C-alpha positions as CSV (number, residue, x, y, z in Angstrom):
1,M,-42.5,9.0,24.0
2,R,-39.2,7.8,22.4
3,V,-40.1,4.6,20.4
4,A,-37.6,2.2,18.4
5,L,-39.6,0.4,15.8
6,L,-37.8,-2.7,14.7
7,G,-38.4,-3.9,11.0
8,A,-39.6,-1.9,8.1
9,G,-41.4,-4.7,6.6
10,H,-45.2,-4.1,5.5
11,I,-46.3,-4.1,9.0
12,G,-43.5,-1.9,10.4
13,Q,-44.0,0.6,7.8
14,T,-48.0,1.0,8.6
15,I,-46.9,1.2,12.8
16,A,-44.5,3.8,11.5
17,R,-47.0,5.8,9.5
18,L,-49.7,5.8,12.4
19,L,-47.3,6.5,15.1
20,H,-45.7,9.3,13.3
21,A,-49.1,10.7,12.5
22,A,-49.9,10.9,16.1
23,D,-48.3,14.0,18.4
24,D,-47.3,11.8,21.4
25,Y,-44.5,9.7,19.5
26,E,-40.9,10.4,18.1
27,V,-40.3,7.0,15.9
28,T,-36.9,6.0,14.9
29,L,-37.4,3.1,12.4
30,L,-34.9,0.7,12.3
31,D,-33.9,-2.0,9.6
32,K,-31.1,-3.2,7.5
33,N,-32.6,-2.7,4.3
34,P,-31.6,0.8,3.1
35,A,-34.5,0.7,0.5
36,S,-36.9,0.2,2.6
37,L,-35.8,3.0,5.0
38,A,-35.8,5.2,2.2
39,V,-39.2,5.2,1.5
40,L,-40.2,6.3,4.9
41,A,-37.3,8.6,5.4
42,A,-38.9,10.6,2.4
43,E,-42.3,11.0,4.5
44,G,-40.1,12.8,7.2
45,I,-39.8,9.7,9.7
46,A,-36.7,9.1,11.2
47,T,-34.6,6.0,10.3
48,A,-31.4,4.1,11.1
49,Q,-29.6,1.3,9.2
50,V,-28.8,-1.5,11.6
51,D,-28.5,-5.3,11.0
52,S,-30.8,-6.8,13.7
53,D,-28.8,-9.9,14.0
54,N,-25.8,-7.6,15.3
55,R,-26.7,-7.4,19.0
56,H,-24.0,-4.5,19.6
57,A,-25.3,-2.2,16.8
58,L,-29.0,-2.9,17.9
59,A,-28.3,-2.2,21.5
60,A,-26.6,1.1,20.6
61,Q,-29.6,2.3,19.1
62,L,-32.1,1.2,21.7
63,R,-30.2,3.3,24.6
64,G,-31.9,6.4,25.4
65,M,-35.2,5.2,24.0
66,D,-38.6,4.9,26.2
67,T,-40.4,1.9,24.3
68,V,-39.3,-0.8,21.7
69,I,-41.9,-1.8,19.3
70,N,-40.7,-5.1,17.5
71,A,-42.2,-6.0,14.2
72,L,-39.3,-8.4,13.0
73,P,-39.8,-12.2,12.6
74,Y,-40.6,-14.2,15.5
75,R,-37.0,-16.0,15.5
76,L,-35.7,-12.6,16.8
77,A,-38.4,-11.7,19.6
78,I,-36.1,-13.1,22.4
79,T,-33.1,-11.3,21.4
80,A,-35.1,-7.7,21.0
81,A,-36.6,-8.5,24.5
82,E,-33.4,-9.1,26.0
83,L,-31.9,-5.9,24.6
84,A,-35.1,-4.0,25.7
85,L,-34.4,-5.1,29.3
86,E,-30.7,-4.3,29.0
87,C,-31.4,-0.6,27.6
88,G,-34.2,0.0,30.1
89,C,-37.1,0.2,27.5
90,H,-40.4,-1.0,27.5
91,Y,-41.2,-3.9,25.2
92,F,-44.0,-4.9,22.7
93,D,-44.0,-7.3,19.9
94,L,-46.3,-9.1,17.3
95,T,-44.8,-12.9,17.9
96,E,-47.2,-16.0,17.9
97,D,-44.2,-18.1,19.0
98,V,-45.3,-19.8,22.2
99,A,-41.8,-20.5,22.9
100,A,-40.8,-17.0,22.6
101,T,-43.5,-15.8,24.6
102,K,-42.6,-17.9,27.6
103,A,-39.2,-16.8,27.2
104,I,-40.2,-12.7,27.6
105,K,-42.4,-13.5,30.3
106,R,-39.5,-14.9,32.4
107,L,-37.3,-11.9,31.5
108,A,-40.4,-9.8,32.8
109,Q,-40.0,-11.2,36.3
110,G,-39.1,-8.5,38.4
111,A,-38.5,-5.8,35.6
112,K,-38.9,-2.6,36.2
113,T,-40.1,-1.8,32.6
114,A,-43.1,-3.4,30.8
115,F,-43.1,-6.2,28.5
116,M,-46.1,-7.1,26.5
117,P,-45.4,-9.5,23.6
118,Q,-48.5,-10.9,21.1
119,C,-50.0,-7.6,20.2
120,G,-51.5,-8.1,16.9
121,L,-54.6,-9.9,15.6
122,A,-54.1,-13.2,16.8
123,P,-52.6,-13.6,19.2
124,G,-53.9,-10.0,20.5
125,F,-57.0,-8.5,19.6
126,I,-58.8,-12.1,19.4
127,S,-57.7,-12.5,23.3
128,I,-59.3,-9.5,24.4
129,V,-62.4,-9.9,22.7
130,A,-62.7,-13.6,24.2
131,H,-61.7,-12.4,27.8
132,H,-64.2,-9.7,27.5
133,L,-67.2,-11.9,26.6
134,A,-66.3,-14.7,29.1
135,T,-66.1,-12.4,32.1
136,G,-69.6,-11.1,31.4
137,F,-70.8,-14.9,32.1
138,D,-71.6,-16.1,36.0
139,S,-69.6,-19.3,35.1
140,V,-68.2,-20.3,31.4
141,R,-68.6,-23.3,29.7
142,D,-66.9,-23.2,26.2
143,V,-64.9,-20.6,24.2
144,Q,-64.1,-20.6,20.8
145,M,-61.9,-18.2,18.7
146,R,-61.8,-18.3,14.8
147,V,-59.4,-16.1,13.0
148,G,-58.7,-15.6,9.3
149,A,-56.5,-13.6,6.9
150,L,-57.9,-14.5,3.7
151,P,-57.4,-13.2,-0.2
152,A,-60.9,-11.7,-1.1
153,F,-60.7,-13.4,-4.6
154,P,-58.8,-17.1,-4.1
155,T,-58.0,-18.4,-7.4
156,N,-55.4,-21.1,-6.7
157,A,-55.7,-24.7,-5.3
158,L,-54.8,-23.6,-1.7
159,K,-57.4,-20.8,-2.1
160,Y,-54.9,-18.7,-0.3
161,N,-52.5,-15.9,-1.4
162,L,-49.7,-14.7,0.9
163,T,-50.9,-11.8,3.4
164,W,-48.5,-11.8,5.8
165,S,-44.9,-13.7,6.9
166,V,-44.3,-16.8,5.5
167,D,-41.9,-17.5,8.6
168,G,-45.1,-17.1,10.8
169,L,-47.3,-18.7,8.5
170,I,-45.6,-22.0,8.3
171,N,-44.4,-21.7,12.0
172,E,-47.9,-21.5,13.3
173,Y,-49.1,-24.8,11.0
174,C,-46.2,-27.0,12.5
175,H,-46.1,-26.5,16.1
176,P,-48.5,-28.1,18.9
177,C,-51.2,-26.2,19.9
178,E,-52.3,-25.1,23.4
179,A,-56.1,-25.7,24.4
180,V,-58.4,-26.4,27.2
181,R,-60.4,-29.7,27.3
182,E,-62.5,-30.7,30.3
183,G,-60.8,-27.8,32.3
184,E,-57.3,-29.0,31.8
185,T,-54.7,-27.3,29.3
186,I,-53.7,-29.8,26.7
187,A,-51.2,-29.5,23.7
188,A,-53.3,-30.4,20.4
189,L,-51.9,-31.2,17.0
190,P,-51.7,-28.7,14.2
191,L,-53.8,-29.0,11.2
192,E,-56.2,-31.4,13.5
193,G,-59.6,-30.4,14.8
194,L,-61.0,-29.6,11.5
195,E,-64.6,-28.0,11.2
196,H,-66.9,-26.1,8.8
197,F,-69.3,-23.2,9.3
198,S,-70.9,-20.6,6.9
199,L,-70.9,-16.9,7.7
200,D,-72.3,-14.3,5.4
201,G,-73.0,-17.0,2.8
202,T,-69.5,-18.3,2.5
203,E,-68.4,-21.4,3.6
204,Y,-65.1,-21.4,5.7
205,E,-63.0,-24.3,7.5
206,A,-61.5,-23.9,10.7
207,F,-58.2,-26.0,12.3
208,N,-56.1,-25.8,15.2
209,T,-52.9,-23.7,14.7
210,S,-50.0,-22.7,17.3
211,G,-49.9,-19.5,19.0
212,G,-53.1,-17.7,18.5
213,L,-54.7,-17.7,21.9
214,G,-51.9,-16.1,23.5
215,T,-52.0,-16.8,27.6
216,L,-55.8,-17.6,27.7
217,C,-55.2,-21.1,28.6
218,E,-53.3,-20.0,31.5
219,T,-55.9,-17.3,32.5
220,W,-58.7,-19.5,32.2
221,A,-57.5,-23.3,33.2
222,G,-59.8,-25.0,35.4
223,K,-62.6,-22.1,35.0
224,V,-64.1,-23.4,31.6
225,R,-64.9,-26.6,30.2
226,S,-63.1,-26.0,26.6
227,L,-61.0,-23.1,25.0
228,D,-59.3,-23.2,21.9
229,Y,-58.0,-21.3,18.6
230,K,-58.3,-22.1,15.3
231,T,-57.6,-20.8,11.9
232,V,-59.9,-19.8,9.2
233,R,-59.4,-20.7,5.5
234,Y,-61.3,-21.5,2.6
235,P,-62.3,-25.2,2.2
236,G,-59.8,-27.5,0.9
237,H,-56.7,-25.7,2.1
238,R,-56.2,-27.7,5.0
239,D,-56.0,-31.0,3.6
240,L,-53.4,-29.5,0.8
241,M,-51.2,-28.2,3.7
242,R,-51.1,-31.6,5.4
243,F,-50.0,-33.2,2.2
244,L,-47.4,-30.7,1.8
245,L,-46.1,-30.9,5.3
246,G,-46.8,-34.5,5.9
247,E,-46.6,-36.7,2.9
248,L,-44.1,-35.1,1.0
249,G,-42.1,-34.7,4.4
250,L,-41.8,-30.7,4.2
251,K,-42.4,-30.1,7.8
252,A,-38.6,-31.3,8.2
253,D,-37.5,-29.3,5.2
254,Q,-39.5,-26.0,6.2
255,E,-37.2,-23.8,4.3
256,T,-37.7,-25.3,1.1
257,L,-41.3,-24.8,1.6
258,K,-41.2,-21.5,2.3
259,D,-39.1,-20.8,-0.7
260,I,-41.8,-22.5,-3.0
261,L,-44.6,-20.6,-1.4
262,R,-42.6,-17.2,-2.0
263,K,-41.9,-18.0,-5.5
264,S,-45.1,-19.6,-6.8
265,M,-48.1,-18.1,-4.7
266,P,-48.6,-14.3,-5.4
267,A,-49.0,-11.7,-2.2
268,T,-52.3,-9.7,-2.3
269,M,-53.4,-6.6,-0.9
270,Q,-56.9,-7.5,-1.4
271,D,-57.8,-9.6,1.6
272,V,-60.2,-9.8,4.2
273,V,-60.0,-10.7,7.8
274,L,-62.4,-12.5,9.8
275,V,-62.8,-12.5,13.2
276,F,-65.2,-14.9,15.0
277,V,-65.4,-15.6,18.9
278,T,-68.2,-17.6,20.7
279,V,-68.4,-17.8,24.5
280,S,-71.2,-19.9,26.1
281,G,-72.1,-20.3,30.0
282,Q,-74.4,-19.6,32.6
283,K,-76.0,-16.1,33.2
284,N,-78.6,-15.4,35.2
285,G,-79.4,-19.3,35.7
286,V,-79.8,-19.8,31.9
287,L,-77.5,-21.1,29.7
288,L,-76.5,-18.6,26.9
289,Q,-74.1,-17.9,24.0
290,E,-72.5,-14.6,23.0
291,V,-71.1,-14.1,19.8
292,F,-68.9,-11.4,18.4
293,A,-68.2,-11.4,14.6
294,R,-66.4,-9.0,12.4
295,K,-64.8,-8.5,9.0
296,I,-62.3,-6.2,8.2
297,F,-61.5,-5.1,4.6
298,A,-58.7,-4.0,2.8
299,Q,-58.3,-0.1,2.3
300,R,-57.8,0.9,-1.8
301,D,-57.4,4.4,-1.5
302,A,-54.5,6.6,-2.4
303,R,-52.3,4.4,0.0
304,P,-53.6,0.8,-0.3
305,L,-53.5,-1.0,2.8
306,S,-54.0,-4.9,3.5
307,A,-56.7,-6.0,6.0
308,I,-54.1,-7.7,7.7
309,Q,-51.6,-4.3,7.8
310,I,-54.9,-2.6,9.3
311,T,-55.5,-5.0,11.7
312,T,-52.1,-6.1,12.8
313,A,-50.7,-2.3,13.1
314,A,-54.2,-1.1,15.2
315,G,-53.3,-3.7,17.5
316,I,-49.9,-2.9,18.7
317,C,-50.4,0.7,18.5
318,A,-53.3,0.7,20.6
319,A,-51.3,-1.3,23.0
320,V,-49.0,1.0,23.1
321,D,-51.4,4.1,23.3
322,L,-53.2,2.7,26.1
323,F,-50.1,2.0,28.0
324,R,-48.8,5.5,27.5
325,A,-52.2,6.8,28.7
326,G,-51.6,4.5,32.1
327,K,-54.4,2.1,31.3
328,L,-52.1,-1.0,31.6
329,P,-49.6,-1.8,34.2
330,Q,-46.4,0.0,33.8
331,S,-43.8,-2.7,34.5
332,G,-43.7,-6.5,34.4
333,F,-45.4,-8.8,32.2
334,I,-48.8,-7.4,30.5
335,R,-51.1,-10.1,29.1
336,Q,-53.5,-9.2,26.0
337,E,-56.5,-9.8,28.4
338,Q,-55.6,-7.2,30.8
339,V,-56.8,-4.8,28.1
340,A,-60.5,-3.9,28.3
341,L,-62.4,-4.2,25.2
342,P,-64.0,-1.1,25.5
343,D,-61.0,0.8,26.1
344,F,-59.4,-0.6,22.7
345,L,-62.2,-0.1,20.6
346,A,-62.4,3.8,21.8
347,N,-58.7,4.2,21.0
348,R,-57.9,6.2,18.4
349,F,-55.9,3.1,16.9
350,G,-58.1,0.3,18.1
351,S,-60.9,2.1,16.6
352,A,-60.0,0.4,13.2
353,Y,-62.0,-2.5,14.4
354,Q,-64.8,-0.6,15.1
355,Q,-64.8,0.9,11.4
356,S,-65.0,-2.6,10.1
357,R,-68.2,-3.9,8.9
358,Q,-70.2,-5.7,11.9
359,V,-71.5,-9.1,11.0
360,E,-72.7,-9.3,14.6
361,S,-71.4,-7.6,17.5
362,I,-71.9,-6.8,21.2
363,S,-72.7,-3.5,23.0
């Protein structure tokens, strides 16, 4: 399979290395940054310098490819999907942006190629897990999805370090959040719905953020009493972000906030990804609850990888691999919940989630 991989950031580089090491993919990494491309080119990965904002130049690189994997910022998702359709390529991305996903779904109507956005951790893997648990019940009452990418050693007041895209972080803190309440889909406010829980002796908080549950609201509306997604942080983070975005008015000046965070908050490769899903409902006449909980840790060997790199790259590589193997629809819009969890965990890329420490798991 000939793959055009857009974006040579931390996640894009990890995807490129994973697919290049497999025997089934001819990967060409596209980015405008020659320094980032040079690192991968030195490892034998094909690269091409192209400005992703230049539609004509990008289209020229996509023609003749089988598949486009988009690891660019979310604002470029619609453009990348449009060019994939124009060039007759299958399309996969990592976007958490709700508006972009809806636009891509419209593009996919009647398409001869496949379009599968939201293939990362959340949205992505979290939807696969929640759907798998929910379908094991005779009737489902509540679905709760909680995910956090957290520094292993928080040292600042926000108790946070940059572990992924600042653009994506602020985007999910500022936009309405889909949820199901009393069987109906609603728009909940970001940074609301604060709750606290403890796992493995560590205290956490969780609150509404946008985009994490993918298309599950549409899939399960009318079939569950409640369904929601919340981001996990260490206690106190939510209140400080509300102060910055609300009281200081930086929600209306997001570029300033992003610049402040980039300059003042160090990135870290020492992180942990927490996945926590609970589903309750009726099974054989009894009200039961099933839980799926994992912690995935950073890789600290010859080539360090953060936990968010591992989980995000594993998610999209597994989706592409399962598609190539014929285990997913071959055209039109593909939802994350169409991926079978056993297939995902058995996949050579998806197995990264199996190799994590299982706090509590399902068979």
